[in-house]
N, C-alpha and C positions, 0 to 999 in steps of 0.2 A: 502493498499499502505505498502513494505517493499521494501528499496533501501540496502545490507550491502552495507558498507564502501568497498572505492578504495583503493588505492594512493593516488589519486588523486580527490575526491568525498566525499562528507560528508557520515554517516549512518541518512536514511530518514525513519520516520515514521511519516504515517499519519490515523487518526481515525477520525468520525464521530466528536468527538469531540475533538481533540488535534494530533499535532503536535512537533517532535523533529526530531531537525539536529544535527549531530553531530560529529566535526572532521574539517576535510582540508577541504576546496571549491578553486579547480584550474582547474575546466575540462576542456580539451581540446576544447571543442564543447561544450561551452558552451545554448547555445539552445536545443539543445539534450536536457542538464541535465536539466536544468527550465520549458524549456514549460507545461512538463508534471505533474511534482510541481504547476508551478501557473494554470493549468485548475483545478489539481485536488484540490487544496486548496478551490478557491472559489465555485467547488461545495459543497463540506463541508460543507462552511461557508453562503451559498444561507438555505441550508436547517437544520440549526441550530441555538438556540437561542444564546449559549456562546459556546468561544472557544477558548481555550491555548495553548499556541505558548512560547515553549524552544527554543534554537538555544546555539550550546555550543562551541563557531569554534579556531580553535587553531590557522586557516590560512584561507586567502581566498587572491582572483587576483584582476585588477583593472574591470575586464570583472566576476564574479561574483558579485564586489559591483552594479555593474548596476543591476544583481538576486536582490539581497537583496535589493535595493530602490522599484521599479517593487511588490519587495517581501511585503514589508511592506507598499504601497500604496493599494496593496488590501485587508490588514490586512487593513488599516487603514478606509477604504471607508466601508467595511463592518460596521466596530466600529460606524461610523456617517451614517448608516443607520440603526444603531439604534442594532446593535450587540452588547454586549454585548464580546468586547478579547482584551484577558491580556496574553502579554509577555516578558515571564523574556530573557533575554540577557547573559550567560553568563558565567563568563570569570576566567581564575585565579590569585591569587594574582598578581604574580610577572608577568603576559603580559600586560603589561600599554595600546601597538598597539590593540589589543583588547577592552579592557576599554574602548580607545579612539574611535575606533567605535562607539561602542554598542552604545557614549556618541552621536555621529554624528548622527546614525540612529536615536536617542530620537530625538533631537530635531525637529525632521519632526512627530511624534508620537503626535497631539491634544483631539482625541477619543477617541484610543485606554488605553488603564494599562502598561503601558511599563517603569518595571521594572532591573536594571543593577545590576546582583547578583552576589556576590565577593564569588567563589568557592576558594576550597583548592587543 
């Protein structure tokens, strides 16, 4: 699955072993954006032993934050079930808001391998 970025949604690429999400996330209808991604992610996690996720966001709004909490919950549950789940939260060195958001999400990760990665 590949979704091109729009002015309100990030580029999303989902394969059998990885997911990449990059850009800004503040869709008008978060459910319409999030549900297909969460459903496909759950399917891919069910069918694999290890999964890699790369997130590089420039902005997300409060309704998107709920999506990300659900997103990370799916990943954490898969890791708790024995899947090898690796997550990279990529943020620009000048973007303290995205760094702090990444740190907030990291607090809920106990089983998945979660890394904050500073990029230039």
